[in-house]
N, C-alpha and C positions, 0 to 999 in steps of 0.2 A: 819756856812758855811757847805754846803752839801758835804759829803765825795765823793771823786772821785771814779767812778766805776772802778773796777779792769778790767784789760785787759783780753781778752779771745782769745786764739789761736787755730786754727784748723791745725793739722799736719797730712799729709798723709804718708803712709809707716812708721808708728809711732812705730811699735813693735820691730824693730831691727835697727842696724846701726846708720846712721846719724839722722834718725827720732827719735829713742829712746833717743839718747844723747841730742837732742834738747829739747825733752819733759822734760828730767831731768834738763837741764839748765833753762828752762822756769819756772818749778815748784820751783826751788831754788830762782828764782826772783819774786815769788808770782804772776805768770800769770796762770789763769785758763786755762784748756785744754780740747779740743775735739780731740780725737785720732782716726785715721782711719787706718786700715790695713785689711788683709784677715783673720787673726787669732783672733777670739774672746777670746780664752783662753790666748793668749799672751797679749792681750790688758787688760784683766781683771787683770792679774798678775801685769802688769805695773801700772795700775790705782790704785790698792790697795797700792802699794809702794809709789806712788806720793801723794796720798791723806793724807798720814801720815805727809806730809810737810804743810798741811793746805790749799791746793788748791782744787778747784772743778775739777774733772776729769770725763769725759764721754768717754768711748771707744766703738766704733761701727764697726763691721766687714762689710766692703764693698769691693767687688772685682772690683777694678778700671779698670781692663782689659776688663770688660763687657761694652764697650763704647756704648753710646746710653741710658744707664740707670743711668750713674753717676750723671748727673746734677739733675735729679729728686730725686735721693737718698740723695744727699748732701742737696738739698733744703728742703726735708722732715726733715732731721736732724737739720737744722737750725731753722725750725719751732718749734722744741722741745727745743733746747738749747738757742735760742735767738741770739743776734747779735754777729758777729765775728769781731775782730779788726785786727787780724793777720792771714794770710793764708800762710802756708809753704807747697809748692808742692814738696814733696820729693820722693814720690813713683816712681819707675822706674825699668827697667831691663837692664842687659847687654846682649850682643850677639856677638859672634865671629864666623868668617867664611868668606870665599871669597864670594863676591857678586854674582859671576857667578853661584854659586851652591845654592844660598839661595832660599828656597821655598817661594812663594808669601804669604802663610799663616803666615810664620814666620816674613816676612817683615811687614805685616799689624799688627801683634801682637806687634812688637817693636814700631812702629809709634803710634799705638793705646794707649798703656800704657804711653809711654814717652812724647807724645805730646797731643793727643786728650783728654785723661783723665784730663790733666792739664787745657786745654781749658774749659772743662765742669765744673770743680771745680771752676774756675775763674768766669764763667758765673753765677754760683749759688750764690757766695758771693758778687758779685759786686753791686746788688741792695741795699743790706743792707749797704755796705760801702759808696755808693753814698749818701744814705739818711743821714748818719752820717757826710758826708763830710770829712771823714778821714778813713784811713786804710793802712795796709802794706801787700804787697804780695811779697813773696820771692820764686822764682823758683830755685830749685837746678838743675843747668844745668850740667856743667862738663868742664874740659879743652878740652874735645872732642867736645865741641860746638865752639871751636876756632881753634883747630888743627885737621887735619885728620890723622888717623892711619890705616895702612894696617891690614886686618882681622877684623876691627871694623867698616866697612862701614855703616851698618844699624844703629848701635849705634851713629856714628858720624852724619849721616843724621838726626836722630831724635833730637840730641842735637843742631845741627845747626838750625834746625827748631824751637826748643824751645827757642833758643836765639833770633831769629827773632821775634817770638811771644812776648817774654818778652819786647823787645825794643819797639815794636809797642804798646803794652799794656801800657807801661810807658808814652808814648806820649799822648795816648787817655785819661788816667785817671788822669794825673797831674792836669788838671783844676778842678777836683772833690776832690782834696785834698788827693788822694790815691798815696802812694809811691810804686814803683815796683823795685825790685832788682833781678839781675841775680847773683847767687853765682856759681863760676866755680872752684870746687876743682880739684886738680890732684888726683892721686891714693889714695884711702882711704881704710883702712883695714876693710872691711865690709863683710857680708855674700854674697854679689854679686859675689865674687870670687869663692864661693862654689856651685853656681847654675849650672844646667845641660846645660845651654845655653852659658856658658863661659868656654873657654879652654885657660888658660894663666898661665904661670909659672913665677911669679915675687917674689921678696923678700918682703913679706908682712910686715916684721918688719921695713922696711925703709919707709913704707907708712905713710900718715897722719892717725891719730886716729879719730874716729867719734867725740870725744870730742873737738878736735881742730876745726872742722867745726862748731860744735854747738856753741862754744864760739864766733865765727865770726858772726853767725846768730843772736845771742843774742845782740851783739854789734850793728848790723844794726837796730834791732828793737828798741833799746834804744836810738837811735839818736834823737835829738830834732825834733819836727814835721816839722820845717821849713828846715830840711836838709835831704838829701837822698844819700845813697851810691848806685849808679845806677848799678855798676858792681864790683864784688870782685873776684879776682883770688887768690886762696890759694894753694900753692904747697908744697910738701915735699922738704926738703933741698936736697934730693938725685936727684931731678929733675924729668923729665918725664920718665916714665918706657918704 
């Protein structure tokens, strides 16, 4: 009997937070990895650690905010590493501030990274998944893709758009054997809260941990091929912040 080929996952925003925790969970489950983020140094460090668990890991620095180049860069990467079974679109950014004061360039930056780069990554992997007649795409949306919050208007707009994109993608790709899931976490204690575009003072100790979200993502991936979790909402017990 021919040995079954190992699964290979591509994870964006892989060097920190939910992306890193998901890479660690996948490696522990013997899933080979292609990791994308902006920092090659952080990717190299993570790859070295995960390779010790016996999985293949390739880390490539790609700036996903440079929309217009993402699809070609991901496609070139796939030409090098081969087929992808799982795509985790995790890269994104937070942004706080009233909409009335928001510069257009900032608005476009948020929508570009949180929505357009996901669109481009999906377009890059779909031909291979369709040829295999199977694949799993998980978009990390947010509870902000279901609920609106003051001061988070641009972020909410991007996440509502990502939710609509995810649901439409699921409908289009179901006939091709491709499963698509929206994961909508509440507040997660990640470096997003430390960025210069986010000004919020929450109790981070009460938030979800990245590992909590990663275990949910792994569960979705490991579902039998004839089953799909279309949408998963994971909240901290403390509720919405």
